Backbone of each chain as ProteinMPNN parsed JSONL, in Angstrom:
{"seq_chain_A": "MSGVHAMDKLRASVLVRHEVGLHARPSVKLTKLAKAFESKIDLGLSPDGPWVDAKSIVKVMATKAPKDSTIYFRAEGKDAKAALDALVTLVNEDFPDGP", "coords_chain_A": {"N_chain_A": [[175.824, 78.959, 136.291], [175.785, 76.468, 138.615], [175.923, 75.702, 142.068], [176.836, 74.717, 145.361], [176.526, 76.748, 148.066], [176.868, 78.747, 151.064], [174.456, 80.127, 151.111], [172.596, 78.376, 150.201], [171.568, 76.791, 152.142], [168.9, 75.037, 153.537], [166.201, 75.766, 155.725], [164.412, 75.056, 158.782], [161.993, 75.025, 161.416], [160.729, 73.894, 164.568], [158.326, 73.244, 167.137], [159.037, 71.827, 170.257], [157.157, 69.473, 171.784], [157.3, 67.342, 173.372], [157.062, 65.733, 176.496], [159.326, 65.554, 178.135], [161.086, 67.055, 176.751], [163.938, 67.357, 174.56], [165.25, 64.803, 175.32], [166.906, 61.735, 176.297], [165.625, 59.463, 174.793], [164.06, 60.726, 172.689], [166.222, 62.102, 171.509], [167.829, 60.055, 170.512], [166.123, 59.027, 168.553], [165.851, 61.235, 166.846], [168.496, 61.622, 166.007], [169.051, 59.177, 164.748], [167.27, 59.314, 162.622], [168.216, 61.604, 161.276], [170.66, 60.664, 160.422], [169.91, 59.042, 158.387], [169.892, 60.489, 156.13], [171.713, 62.035, 153.444], [172.51, 64.663, 153.454], [174.197, 67.438, 155.036], [173.29, 68.182, 158.253], [172.248, 70.487, 160.625], [171.533, 71.367, 164.029], [169.915, 73.673, 166.144], [169.259, 75.875, 168.955], [168.399, 78.365, 168.584], [167.474, 80.693, 165.959], [169.827, 81.616, 164.967], [171.784, 79.864, 165.626], [174.013, 78.797, 168.325], [175.155, 76.044, 166.26], [174.796, 72.505, 166.189], [175.932, 69.298, 165.081], [173.407, 67.433, 163.757], [173.556, 64.754, 163.445], [175.101, 63.755, 165.383], [174.864, 61.944, 168.177], [175.767, 62.445, 170.763], [176.118, 65.215, 170.824], [173.558, 66.133, 170.161], [172.011, 65.194, 172.291], [173.183, 66.646, 174.3], [172.201, 69.184, 173.914], [169.849, 69.467, 175.29], [167.227, 70.472, 174.829], [164.395, 71.952, 176.155], [160.913, 71.083, 176.992], [158.397, 72.709, 175.073], [160.166, 74.407, 173.834], [161.57, 75.884, 170.875], [163.109, 74.205, 168.246], [165.681, 74.489, 165.828], [166.482, 73.735, 162.487], [169.007, 73.37, 160.021], [169.89, 72.538, 156.732], [171.928, 71.079, 154.24], [172.447, 69.945, 151.076], [171.757, 67.232, 148.738], [169.412, 65.854, 149.534], [168.239, 67.609, 151.274], [165.764, 68.912, 151.629], [163.904, 66.803, 151.933], [164.99, 65.702, 154.229], [164.629, 67.716, 156.171], [161.826, 67.889, 156.163], [161.187, 65.343, 157.145], [162.365, 65.373, 159.688], [161.03, 67.486, 160.966], [158.471, 66.447, 160.957], [158.836, 64.221, 162.621], [159.33, 65.456, 165.117], [157.016, 67.001, 165.391], [155.104, 65.013, 165.558], [155.604, 64.069, 167.967], [157.716, 62.269, 168.423], [157.137, 59.464, 167.584], [157.159, 55.863, 168.014], [159.214, 53.965, 165.9], [158.712, 51.854, 162.909]], "CA_chain_A": [[176.644, 78.137, 137.189], [175.145, 76.054, 139.855], [176.911, 75.294, 143.068], [176.288, 74.787, 146.704], [177.255, 77.621, 148.984], [176.187, 78.961, 152.339], [173.105, 80.638, 150.906], [171.703, 77.301, 149.777], [171.089, 75.998, 153.286], [167.469, 75.082, 153.827], [165.963, 75.917, 157.158], [163.094, 74.702, 159.312], [161.96, 75.047, 162.878], [159.564, 73.152, 165.082], [158.146, 73.336, 168.587], [159.166, 70.537, 170.95], [156.055, 69.317, 172.742], [157.522, 66.137, 174.17], [156.985, 66.132, 177.911], [160.639, 65.727, 178.752], [161.963, 67.779, 175.845], [164.821, 66.56, 173.702], [166.117, 64.021, 176.199], [167.571, 60.571, 175.724], [164.952, 58.691, 173.749], [163.843, 61.564, 171.502], [167.5, 62.421, 170.86], [168.245, 58.883, 169.734], [165.278, 58.944, 167.352], [166.181, 62.335, 165.945], [169.812, 61.37, 165.428], [168.955, 58.052, 163.808], [166.593, 59.794, 161.417], [169.123, 62.516, 160.566], [171.719, 59.861, 159.805], [169.39, 58.353, 157.21], [170.011, 61.393, 154.989], [173.081, 62.37, 153.032], [172.802, 66.08, 153.65], [174.718, 67.908, 156.31], [172.145, 68.728, 158.986], [172.594, 71.091, 161.91], [170.432, 71.612, 164.958], [170.222, 74.777, 167.051], [168.163, 76.293, 169.829], [167.95, 79.685, 168.148], [167.613, 80.754, 164.49], [171.206, 81.979, 164.607], [172.706, 78.906, 166.233], [175.058, 77.939, 167.745], [174.683, 74.826, 165.614], [175.504, 71.243, 166.421], [175.673, 68.281, 164.066], [172.212, 66.667, 164.141], [173.852, 63.32, 163.352], [175.926, 63.374, 166.537], [173.98, 61.671, 169.308], [176.3, 63.082, 171.975], [175.868, 66.658, 170.768], [172.111, 66.382, 170.184], [171.533, 64.979, 173.654], [173.732, 67.703, 175.148], [171.477, 70.451, 173.75], [168.83, 69.466, 176.349], [166.11, 71.358, 174.493], [163.273, 71.637, 177.038], [159.545, 71.112, 176.466], [157.897, 74.015, 174.633], [161.166, 75.233, 173.157], [161.599, 75.68, 169.426], [164.422, 73.831, 167.748], [165.908, 74.95, 164.461], [167.327, 72.882, 161.656], [169.415, 73.821, 158.7], [170.401, 71.377, 156.016], [172.599, 71.399, 152.992], [172.742, 68.717, 150.333], [170.761, 66.806, 147.75], [168.136, 65.468, 150.132], [168.013, 68.522, 152.404], [164.332, 69.173, 151.799], [163.296, 65.586, 152.498], [165.502, 65.531, 155.59], [163.964, 68.669, 157.062], [160.423, 67.466, 156.287], [161.106, 64.155, 158.003], [162.725, 65.74, 161.069], [159.933, 68.292, 161.517], [157.361, 65.516, 161.201], [159.174, 63.425, 163.808], [159.146, 66.27, 166.333], [155.597, 67.342, 165.433], [154.309, 63.851, 165.958], [156.02, 63.729, 169.329], [158.673, 61.16, 168.425], [156.469, 58.15, 167.649], [158.029, 54.702, 167.83], [159.357, 53.603, 164.495], [158.132, 50.569, 162.521]], "C_chain_A": [[175.82, 77.724, 138.392], [176.231, 75.606, 140.819], [176.278, 75.432, 144.424], [177.145, 75.761, 147.507], [176.367, 77.932, 150.177], [174.73, 79.381, 152.161], [172.115, 79.52, 150.587], [171.181, 76.462, 150.929], [169.589, 76.161, 153.447], [167.283, 75.141, 155.33], [164.56, 75.476, 157.536], [163.145, 74.85, 160.817], [160.682, 74.371, 163.349], [159.552, 73.235, 166.607], [158.237, 71.938, 169.211], [158.063, 70.418, 171.996], [156.293, 68.149, 173.684], [157.695, 66.508, 175.633], [158.345, 66.288, 178.578], [161.6, 66.509, 177.855], [162.846, 66.82, 175.066], [165.791, 65.765, 174.576], [166.522, 62.721, 175.505], [166.829, 59.934, 174.553], [164.644, 59.527, 172.506], [165.146, 61.892, 170.771], [167.984, 61.267, 169.99], [167.438, 58.809, 168.444], [165.645, 60.029, 166.342], [167.512, 62.078, 165.231], [169.759, 60.254, 164.393], [168.301, 58.5, 162.495], [167.532, 60.697, 160.6], [170.192, 61.741, 159.803], [171.244, 59.135, 158.552], [169.528, 59.222, 155.956], [171.468, 61.74, 154.717], [173.477, 63.778, 153.43], [173.469, 66.339, 154.986], [173.567, 68.599, 157.037], [172.613, 69.257, 160.336], [171.335, 71.339, 162.727], [170.851, 72.758, 165.872], [169.015, 75.135, 167.886], [167.735, 77.729, 169.535], [168.171, 79.753, 166.634], [169.033, 81.111, 164.053], [172.239, 81.008, 165.179], [172.967, 79.245, 167.684], [174.501, 76.588, 167.259], [175.491, 73.625, 166.061], [175.102, 70.271, 165.318], [174.499, 67.405, 164.519], [172.441, 65.16, 164.04], [174.745, 62.846, 164.491], [175.045, 63.185, 167.761], [174.463, 62.383, 170.57], [175.956, 64.575, 171.982], [174.371, 66.964, 170.826], [171.581, 66.236, 171.607], [171.996, 66.11, 174.577], [173.005, 69.03, 174.97], [170.398, 70.594, 174.816], [167.69, 70.432, 176.064], [164.891, 71.007, 175.352], [161.928, 71.623, 176.312], [159.158, 72.552, 176.151], [158.991, 74.94, 174.105], [161.073, 74.95, 171.656], [163.004, 75.255, 169.038], [164.505, 74.163, 166.254], [166.818, 73.973, 163.735], [167.825, 73.687, 160.468], [170.106, 72.643, 158.019], [170.941, 71.794, 154.665], [172.935, 70.088, 152.294], [171.563, 68.328, 149.46], [169.402, 66.514, 148.367], [167.759, 66.363, 151.32], [166.524, 68.74, 152.681], [163.638, 67.973, 152.457], [163.724, 65.39, 153.95], [164.771, 66.448, 156.556], [162.497, 68.296, 157.254], [160.294, 66.315, 157.272], [161.385, 64.509, 159.46], [161.605, 66.542, 161.726], [158.735, 67.39, 161.843], [157.614, 64.696, 162.46], [158.886, 64.21, 165.093], [157.67, 66.628, 166.496], [154.727, 66.207, 165.924], [154.783, 63.3, 167.29], [156.846, 62.438, 169.385], [158.002, 59.786, 168.54], [157.484, 57.023, 167.494], [158.038, 54.296, 166.373], [158.721, 52.252, 164.202], [158.898, 49.394, 163.111]], "O_chain_A": [[175.237, 78.557, 139.086], [177.315, 75.188, 140.414], [175.31, 76.168, 144.609], [178.361, 75.593, 147.602], [175.246, 77.433, 150.277], [173.874, 79.028, 152.972], [170.906, 79.721, 150.698], [170.426, 75.514, 150.71], [169.073, 77.278, 153.487], [168.099, 74.634, 156.1], [163.64, 75.516, 156.721], [164.218, 74.806, 161.42], [159.692, 74.29, 162.621], [160.591, 73.289, 167.265], [157.595, 70.995, 168.749], [158.037, 71.168, 172.972], [155.58, 67.982, 174.674], [158.385, 67.472, 175.967], [158.486, 67.087, 179.504], [162.788, 66.616, 178.159], [162.542, 65.635, 174.931], [166.996, 66.019, 174.574], [166.485, 62.624, 174.279], [167.356, 59.875, 173.442], [164.93, 59.097, 171.389], [165.166, 61.954, 169.541], [168.48, 61.47, 168.882], [167.99, 58.561, 167.372], [165.736, 59.774, 165.141], [167.639, 62.286, 164.024], [170.337, 60.359, 163.311], [168.728, 58.112, 161.408], [167.626, 60.563, 159.38], [170.576, 62.108, 158.693], [172.054, 58.669, 157.751], [169.305, 58.743, 154.844], [172.319, 61.74, 155.607], [174.645, 64.05, 153.709], [173.326, 65.569, 155.935], [172.94, 69.504, 156.487], [173.288, 68.557, 161.091], [170.236, 71.495, 162.194], [171.995, 72.815, 166.323], [167.889, 74.751, 167.571], [166.814, 78.248, 170.166], [168.952, 78.977, 166.083], [169.391, 80.925, 162.89], [173.432, 81.31, 165.208], [172.152, 79.968, 168.257], [173.514, 76.076, 167.786], [176.7, 73.709, 166.28], [174.047, 70.42, 164.701], [174.586, 66.721, 165.539], [171.611, 64.376, 164.5], [175.103, 61.67, 164.556], [174.536, 64.157, 168.319], [173.652, 62.87, 171.358], [175.556, 65.127, 173.008], [173.958, 67.934, 171.461], [170.793, 67.062, 172.069], [171.292, 66.484, 175.515], [173.172, 69.927, 175.796], [170.062, 71.711, 175.21], [167.236, 71.137, 176.965], [164.402, 69.879, 175.287], [161.813, 72.085, 175.176], [159.535, 73.485, 176.86], [158.759, 76.139, 173.947], [160.564, 73.912, 171.233], [163.981, 75.877, 169.455], [163.509, 74.114, 165.533], [167.786, 73.457, 164.294], [167.135, 74.579, 159.975], [170.811, 71.86, 158.656], [170.461, 72.741, 154.042], [173.62, 69.231, 152.852], [170.526, 68.991, 149.44], [168.366, 66.872, 147.806], [167.059, 65.94, 152.24], [166.091, 68.749, 153.833], [162.884, 68.127, 153.417], [162.931, 64.97, 154.793], [164.343, 66.02, 157.628], [161.975, 68.371, 158.366], [159.407, 66.309, 158.126], [160.718, 64.004, 160.363], [161.267, 66.316, 162.888], [158.079, 67.554, 162.871], [156.708, 64.5, 163.27], [158.277, 63.691, 166.029], [157.132, 66.568, 167.601], [153.735, 66.421, 166.622], [154.406, 62.198, 167.689], [156.682, 61.624, 170.293], [158.268, 59.037, 169.48], [158.549, 57.217, 166.907], [157.005, 54.286, 165.703], [158.246, 51.574, 165.113], [158.535, 48.241, 162.877]]}, "seq_chain_B": "MNKNVGIVIVSHSADVARGTALMVEQMVGRDVPLGWCGGDPEGGLGTNVEAIMAAIDKAWSEKGVAILVDLGGAETNSEMAIEMLPESRRSRVVVCNAPVVEGAVMAATEAASGATLEAVRRTAEELTPA", "coords_chain_B": {"N_chain_B": [[171.502, 41.25, 159.481], [174.09, 41.458, 160.313], [175.103, 43.821, 159.352], [175.728, 45.952, 160.822], [177.967, 47.35, 163.283], [178.656, 45.44, 166.187], [177.649, 45.499, 169.684], [179.007, 45.062, 172.883], [178.36, 44.572, 176.284], [179.937, 44.773, 179.316], [179.766, 44.196, 182.626], [180.399, 44.279, 186.196], [178.178, 43.482, 187.447], [175.458, 41.365, 186.874], [172.889, 42.327, 186.686], [173.228, 45.031, 186.03], [174.433, 44.759, 183.534], [172.437, 43.409, 182.066], [170.325, 45.214, 182.331], [171.374, 47.461, 181.052], [171.606, 46.487, 178.481], [168.907, 46.145, 177.909], [168.09, 48.818, 177.898], [169.448, 49.708, 175.628], [168.209, 48.138, 173.656], [165.571, 49.061, 173.83], [165.779, 51.817, 173.427], [167.317, 52.246, 171.158], [166.852, 50.138, 169.412], [166.6, 46.984, 167.647], [168.401, 46.553, 165.686], [171.073, 46.402, 166.01], [173.619, 44.164, 166.662], [173.844, 42.542, 169.794], [175.53, 41.826, 172.806], [175.948, 40.665, 176.152], [177.345, 40.495, 179.487], [177.873, 39.637, 182.915], [178.716, 39.505, 186.405], [179.372, 36.703, 188.667], [179.269, 33.04, 188.516], [178.046, 32.27, 190.897], [176.278, 34.174, 191.519], [177.32, 36.462, 192.521], [179.315, 39.506, 192.362], [181.36, 40.227, 189.511], [183.595, 39.598, 186.709], [184.277, 37.558, 183.861], [186.605, 35.991, 181.629], [185.767, 33.988, 179.825], [182.966, 34.315, 179.66], [182.881, 36.837, 178.559], [184.044, 36.37, 176.083], [182.062, 34.759, 174.992], [179.99, 36.599, 174.847], [181.014, 38.387, 172.992], [181.028, 36.741, 170.803], [178.299, 36.361, 170.464], [177.484, 38.908, 169.737], [178.759, 39.23, 167.395], [179.911, 40.762, 164.427], [180.779, 41.274, 161.058], [181.698, 43.783, 160.701], [182.81, 44.421, 163.055], [183.193, 44.706, 166.687], [182.252, 46.643, 169.448], [183.224, 47.108, 172.759], [181.811, 47.879, 175.884], [182.693, 48.738, 179.129], [182.581, 48.444, 182.766], [184.184, 48.719, 185.537], [187.694, 48.442, 186.488], [188.48, 45.303, 186.503], [186.702, 44.463, 184.561], [187.614, 45.701, 182.31], [190.308, 44.748, 182.044], [189.819, 41.988, 181.826], [188.29, 42.012, 179.501], [190.16, 42.84, 177.653], [191.829, 40.666, 177.787], [190.115, 38.704, 176.807], [189.852, 39.57, 174.178], [192.443, 39.144, 173.27], [192.445, 36.411, 173.207], [190.835, 35.727, 171.128], [190.278, 34.377, 167.788], [192.807, 35.144, 165.403], [191.886, 36.476, 163.149], [189.726, 37.875, 164.012], [190.558, 39.47, 166.045], [191.56, 42.087, 165.557], [189.321, 43.464, 165.08], [187.872, 44.136, 167.28], [187.18, 46.346, 169.874], [187.837, 48.001, 173.013], [185.933, 50.441, 174.521], [186.658, 53.62, 175.874], [184.658, 54.717, 177.912], [181.707, 55.677, 179.812], [179.666, 52.973, 180.977], [176.79, 52.63, 180.667], [175.757, 54.991, 179.374], [177.602, 55.113, 177.313], [177.058, 52.736, 175.939], [174.499, 53.184, 174.883], [174.965, 55.435, 173.268], [176.963, 54.449, 171.546], [175.56, 52.384, 170.298], [173.583, 53.822, 168.983], [175.093, 55.159, 167.089], [176.137, 52.929, 165.766], [173.834, 51.855, 164.662], [173.391, 53.253, 162.374], [174.986, 52.172, 160.536], [177.619, 52.809, 160.811], [181.279, 52.84, 160.91], [183.516, 50.76, 162.901], [185.452, 52.356, 164.119], [184.216, 54.869, 164.099], [182.061, 54.349, 165.765], [183.341, 53.813, 168.174], [184.533, 56.304, 168.58], [182.294, 57.943, 168.953], [181.213, 56.913, 171.361], [183.303, 57.544, 173.02], [183.319, 60.251, 172.983], [181.949, 61.081, 175.131], [183.634, 61.047, 177.231], [185.449, 63.209, 179.182], [188.273, 64.934, 177.961]], "CA_chain_B": [[171.73, 41.541, 160.894], [175.496, 41.759, 160.568], [175.569, 44.982, 158.611], [176.126, 46.974, 161.792], [178.907, 47.011, 164.349], [178.017, 44.878, 167.369], [177.965, 46.128, 170.966], [179.071, 44.145, 174.02], [178.327, 45.251, 177.577], [180.578, 43.959, 180.352], [179.688, 44.834, 183.941], [180.575, 43.361, 187.319], [176.851, 43.07, 187.898], [174.596, 40.816, 185.837], [171.721, 43.209, 186.557], [173.622, 46.232, 185.282], [174.66, 44.366, 182.134], [171.14, 43.107, 181.437], [169.565, 46.466, 182.288], [171.953, 48.315, 180.014], [171.213, 45.894, 177.196], [167.486, 46.478, 177.721], [168.01, 50.234, 177.493], [169.873, 49.809, 174.234], [167.165, 47.559, 172.797], [164.357, 49.877, 173.814], [166.013, 53.18, 172.949], [167.936, 52.285, 169.832], [166.22, 49.139, 168.566], [167.227, 45.674, 167.594], [169.205, 46.367, 164.472], [172.486, 46.332, 166.379], [173.884, 42.916, 167.392], [174.106, 42.917, 171.178], [175.891, 40.766, 173.739], [176.279, 41.238, 177.46], [177.647, 39.539, 180.532], [178.243, 40.255, 184.179], [178.533, 38.688, 187.596], [179.994, 35.372, 188.656], [178.248, 31.979, 188.468], [177.362, 32.133, 192.195], [175.35, 35.29, 191.711], [178.026, 37.63, 193.057], [179.859, 40.452, 191.39], [182.6, 39.807, 188.87], [183.577, 39.41, 185.253], [185.237, 36.522, 183.492], [187.032, 36.021, 180.235], [184.938, 33.097, 178.998], [181.657, 34.933, 179.418], [183.085, 37.972, 177.651], [184.234, 35.807, 174.74], [180.749, 34.309, 174.507], [179.21, 37.793, 174.513], [181.569, 38.898, 171.724], [180.546, 35.83, 169.767], [176.862, 36.624, 170.267], [177.313, 40.215, 169.086], [179.738, 39.319, 166.312], [179.576, 41.34, 163.142], [181.984, 41.413, 160.23], [182.18, 45.166, 160.844], [183.517, 44.541, 164.317], [182.439, 44.753, 167.937], [182.721, 47.623, 170.442], [182.913, 46.652, 174.117], [181.686, 48.886, 176.933], [183.008, 48.077, 180.399], [182.449, 49.355, 183.908], [185.369, 49.029, 186.346], [188.943, 47.689, 186.413], [188.56, 43.933, 186.004], [185.919, 44.329, 183.329], [188.47, 46.142, 181.208], [191.431, 43.828, 181.828], [189.298, 40.723, 181.31], [187.876, 42.214, 178.112], [191.378, 42.843, 176.839], [192.297, 39.276, 177.716], [189.193, 37.993, 175.904], [190.2, 39.957, 172.8], [193.69, 38.457, 172.927], [192.2, 34.983, 172.999], [190.018, 35.524, 169.933], [191.036, 34.024, 166.595], [193.531, 36.315, 164.926], [191.115, 37.197, 162.139], [188.729, 38.732, 164.662], [191.166, 40.257, 167.118], [191.753, 43.501, 165.216], [188.022, 44.096, 164.853], [187.175, 44.299, 168.559], [187.822, 47.401, 170.668], [187.23, 48.402, 174.281], [185.73, 51.895, 174.5], [186.925, 54.339, 177.107], [183.422, 55.491, 178.071], [180.815, 55.122, 180.834], [179.071, 51.781, 180.374], [175.389, 52.769, 180.238], [175.647, 56.049, 178.374], [178.425, 54.728, 176.174], [176.393, 51.683, 175.166], [173.395, 53.793, 174.116], [175.558, 56.295, 172.228], [177.649, 53.597, 170.567], [174.55, 51.653, 169.524], [172.933, 54.786, 168.087], [176.021, 55.343, 165.971], [176.235, 51.669, 165.029], [172.583, 51.583, 163.947], [173.401, 53.929, 161.078], [175.933, 51.491, 159.652], [178.93, 53.443, 160.972], [182.428, 51.958, 161.109], [183.905, 50.505, 164.3], [186.177, 53.521, 164.627], [183.228, 55.933, 164.35], [181.274, 53.931, 166.926], [184.18, 54.028, 169.339], [184.698, 57.749, 168.764], [181.049, 58.483, 169.509], [181.136, 56.533, 172.773], [184.369, 58.209, 173.776], [183.029, 61.688, 173.059], [181.367, 61.319, 176.449], [184.676, 61.094, 178.243], [186.2, 64.455, 179.107], [189.668, 64.687, 177.59]], "C_chain_B": [[173.174, 41.981, 161.121], [176.015, 42.964, 159.802], [176.039, 46.091, 159.541], [177.142, 46.433, 162.783], [178.125, 46.468, 165.554], [178.471, 45.582, 168.643], [177.961, 45.062, 172.057], [179.158, 44.953, 175.316], [178.898, 44.31, 178.634], [180.538, 44.73, 181.672], [180.027, 43.817, 185.014], [179.243, 42.8, 187.783], [176.028, 42.559, 186.726], [173.399, 41.732, 185.607], [172.044, 44.467, 185.769], [173.781, 45.887, 183.805], [173.334, 44.152, 181.415], [170.327, 44.39, 181.283], [170.072, 47.404, 181.205], [171.554, 47.8, 178.63], [169.74, 46.198, 176.89], [167.315, 47.925, 177.276], [168.391, 50.396, 176.034], [168.774, 49.284, 173.307], [165.958, 48.478, 172.688], [164.587, 51.263, 173.231], [166.514, 53.214, 171.521], [167.281, 51.285, 168.883], [167.056, 47.883, 168.487], [168.09, 45.475, 166.363], [170.705, 46.432, 164.735], [172.699, 45.025, 167.144], [174.391, 43.243, 168.805], [174.49, 41.685, 171.991], [176.187, 41.394, 175.086], [176.608, 40.129, 178.439], [178.041, 40.297, 181.789], [177.981, 39.315, 185.331], [179.274, 37.37, 187.515], [178.906, 34.301, 188.765], [177.473, 31.826, 189.782], [176.392, 33.285, 192.448], [176.012, 36.519, 192.299], [178.5, 38.551, 191.956], [181.131, 39.899, 190.76], [182.461, 39.792, 187.364], [184.515, 38.257, 184.956], [185.412, 36.432, 181.986], [186.133, 35.167, 179.343], [183.597, 33.722, 178.647], [181.784, 36.105, 178.453], [183.277, 37.469, 176.221], [182.91, 35.346, 174.141], [179.891, 35.5, 174.083], [179.696, 38.407, 173.196], [181.052, 38.046, 170.566], [179.079, 36.122, 169.425], [176.648, 37.919, 169.477], [178.144, 40.324, 167.812], [179.146, 39.896, 165.035], [180.87, 41.454, 162.367], [182.55, 42.826, 160.325], [182.889, 45.399, 162.163], [182.579, 44.658, 165.51], [183.085, 45.803, 168.858], [182.279, 47.153, 171.824], [182.85, 47.85, 175.057], [181.858, 48.187, 178.266], [182.75, 49.02, 181.572], [183.795, 49.58, 184.613], [186.512, 48.05, 186.083], [188.927, 46.333, 185.753], [187.779, 43.718, 184.722], [186.776, 44.695, 182.132], [189.605, 45.143, 180.957], [190.944, 42.48, 181.3], [188.822, 40.848, 179.864], [189.091, 42.208, 177.195], [191.94, 41.426, 176.687], [191.424, 38.467, 176.753], [189.526, 38.31, 174.447], [191.464, 39.224, 172.357], [193.474, 36.991, 172.605], [191.325, 34.688, 171.782], [190.891, 35.026, 168.787], [191.638, 35.298, 165.985], [192.714, 37.159, 163.948], [190.096, 38.15, 162.777], [189.358, 39.773, 165.587], [191.22, 41.76, 166.812], [190.422, 44.224, 165.007], [187.192, 44.197, 166.128], [187.914, 45.362, 169.363], [187.085, 47.598, 171.984], [187.132, 49.928, 174.274], [186.017, 52.484, 175.873], [185.748, 55.287, 177.372], [182.593, 54.884, 179.195], [179.913, 54.045, 180.229], [177.655, 52.019, 179.858], [175.265, 53.794, 179.111], [176.417, 55.666, 177.109], [177.74, 53.695, 175.298], [175.276, 52.265, 174.31], [173.946, 54.642, 172.971], [176.204, 55.45, 171.134], [176.637, 52.873, 169.687], [173.83, 52.578, 168.552], [173.803, 55.013, 166.855], [176.053, 54.079, 165.107], [175.001, 51.417, 164.163], [172.543, 52.244, 162.575], [174.369, 53.262, 160.111], [177.343, 52.046, 159.747], [180.038, 52.404, 161.154], [182.714, 51.789, 162.596], [184.59, 51.729, 164.894], [185.217, 54.67, 164.943], [182.389, 55.616, 165.584], [182.069, 54.185, 168.202], [184.323, 55.53, 169.64], [183.454, 58.372, 169.397], [180.928, 58.16, 170.989], [182.132, 57.347, 173.583], [184.225, 59.73, 173.808], [182.504, 62.055, 174.439], [182.423, 61.516, 177.512], [185.45, 62.393, 178.134], [187.679, 64.16, 178.839], [190.6, 64.915, 178.778]], "O_chain_B": [[173.451, 42.782, 162.015], [177.223, 43.117, 159.621], [176.67, 47.053, 159.104], [177.179, 45.24, 163.083], [177.06, 46.984, 165.891], [179.542, 46.187, 168.68], [177.033, 44.258, 172.148], [179.939, 45.9, 175.419], [178.407, 43.197, 178.823], [181.181, 45.769, 181.822], [179.95, 42.613, 184.769], [179.194, 41.759, 188.439], [175.908, 43.234, 185.703], [172.946, 41.897, 184.474], [171.248, 44.92, 184.946], [173.324, 46.625, 182.933], [173.128, 44.644, 180.306], [169.716, 44.627, 180.24], [169.286, 48.061, 180.522], [171.212, 48.573, 177.735], [169.381, 46.473, 175.745], [166.508, 48.227, 176.396], [167.741, 51.131, 175.291], [168.45, 49.912, 172.298], [165.392, 48.658, 171.61], [163.689, 51.828, 172.608], [166.17, 54.117, 170.758], [167.166, 51.549, 167.686], [168.075, 47.74, 169.164], [168.466, 44.349, 166.037], [171.506, 46.507, 163.803], [172.043, 44.791, 168.159], [175.252, 44.105, 168.984], [173.859, 40.634, 171.881], [176.633, 42.54, 175.152], [176.211, 38.979, 178.256], [178.482, 41.445, 181.733], [177.126, 38.433, 185.246], [179.743, 36.964, 186.452], [177.755, 34.613, 189.07], [176.358, 31.306, 189.779], [175.757, 33.34, 193.501], [175.341, 37.52, 192.553], [178.142, 38.403, 190.788], [181.89, 39.182, 191.412], [181.371, 39.95, 186.816], [185.449, 38.003, 185.718], [184.518, 36.745, 181.199], [185.781, 35.576, 178.237], [183.148, 33.672, 177.502], [180.9, 36.338, 177.628], [182.753, 38.05, 175.27], [182.662, 35.515, 172.947], [179.16, 35.431, 173.095], [178.898, 38.883, 172.389], [180.692, 38.555, 169.505], [178.683, 36.128, 168.259], [175.741, 38.007, 168.65], [178.223, 41.397, 167.214], [178.034, 39.557, 164.629], [181.931, 41.701, 162.941], [183.733, 43.047, 160.064], [183.498, 46.448, 162.37], [181.357, 44.703, 165.371], [184.305, 45.838, 169.018], [181.108, 46.839, 172.037], [183.719, 48.721, 175.032], [181.237, 47.153, 178.51], [182.706, 50.238, 181.401], [184.482, 50.554, 184.304], [186.31, 46.97, 185.527], [189.307, 46.198, 184.59], [188.15, 42.887, 183.892], [186.679, 44.077, 181.071], [189.845, 44.737, 179.82], [191.579, 41.892, 180.426], [188.938, 39.9, 179.088], [189.056, 41.644, 176.101], [192.446, 41.04, 175.633], [191.927, 37.649, 175.982], [189.486, 37.43, 173.587], [191.554, 38.745, 171.227], [194.221, 36.398, 171.827], [191.1, 33.525, 171.447], [192.106, 35.224, 168.802], [191.048, 36.376, 166.05], [192.829, 38.384, 163.916], [189.663, 39.115, 162.148], [188.766, 40.815, 165.869], [190.963, 42.593, 167.681], [190.391, 45.435, 164.787], [185.969, 44.327, 166.074], [189.133, 45.291, 169.519], [185.874, 47.393, 172.07], [188.125, 50.62, 174.048], [185.658, 51.907, 176.9], [185.823, 56.485, 177.099], [182.751, 53.704, 179.508], [179.449, 54.187, 179.098], [177.345, 51.647, 178.726], [174.737, 53.499, 178.039], [175.946, 55.869, 175.99], [177.82, 53.757, 174.072], [175.119, 51.889, 173.148], [173.453, 54.574, 171.845], [176.014, 55.705, 169.945], [176.828, 52.759, 168.476], [173.503, 52.18, 167.434], [173.31, 55.053, 165.727], [176.004, 54.151, 163.879], [175.097, 50.846, 163.076], [171.758, 51.849, 161.713], [174.552, 53.735, 158.99], [178.174, 51.792, 158.875], [179.78, 51.252, 161.502], [182.234, 52.552, 163.433], [184.333, 52.094, 166.042], [185.389, 55.364, 165.945], [182.047, 56.512, 166.355], [181.539, 54.704, 169.184], [184.244, 55.961, 170.791], [183.56, 59.229, 170.275], [180.579, 59.028, 171.789], [181.836, 57.784, 174.695], [184.918, 60.412, 174.562], [182.603, 63.206, 174.863], [182.151, 62.083, 178.57], [186.053, 62.66, 177.094], [188.255, 63.245, 179.427], [191.814, 64.753, 178.65]]}, "name": "protein", "num_of_chains": 2, "seq": "MSGVHAMDKLRASVLVRHEVGLHARPSVKLTKLAKAFESKIDLGLSPDGPWVDAKSIVKVMATKAPKDSTIYFRAEGKDAKAALDALVTLVNEDFPDGPMNKNVGIVIVSHSADVARGTALMVEQMVGRDVPLGWCGGDPEGGLGTNVEAIMAAIDKAWSEKGVAILVDLGGAETNSEMAIEMLPESRRSRVVVCNAPVVEGAVMAATEAASGATLEAVRRTAEELTPA"}
């Protein structure tokens, strides 16, 4: 039997190096990217949460993750792996401007 | 271009309206139809129904248009502008109860993902304490 349950959540974490942390512009980029995936994606400031919906611009911006903090993702769904890879890359590359 | 909900910014100040639109363009991008207006023809502060209707037209999308306003008259004039739209468009334009600058950026971020008008409005209004 296959099925999706809580244990199937994929996880990732990444260090925020952006000079102002997860403020307005980085938050918009992160949210827009998260919304490109089907999976449910959560964002937290610790490995145990509390979690906010990474597709909610209001909630992501409200986390105010500062520079040099680690942010945590968990994702659940068909494209969870691709979503986490893309989000980690975005943060690792310091939120480059899109095409 | 019209696959996303459009955003209209209505301020008493032309500078605030233009500046807010610039923030949206630079932070969210150009994939959200955008219209803005503010000030009176003499360069003073004010809003007027005709300019708001033109801004709605500029930002028009079949998915609808969300309007962000600053103070009193901006809201009443926006409501009047909506009433004067052709009936087919009237039900697809809403005024968001949200701060104009922050609301515009949040609403545009939501709109850029192809969200519905109702979702765009909800996102902007999440900023307003209940």
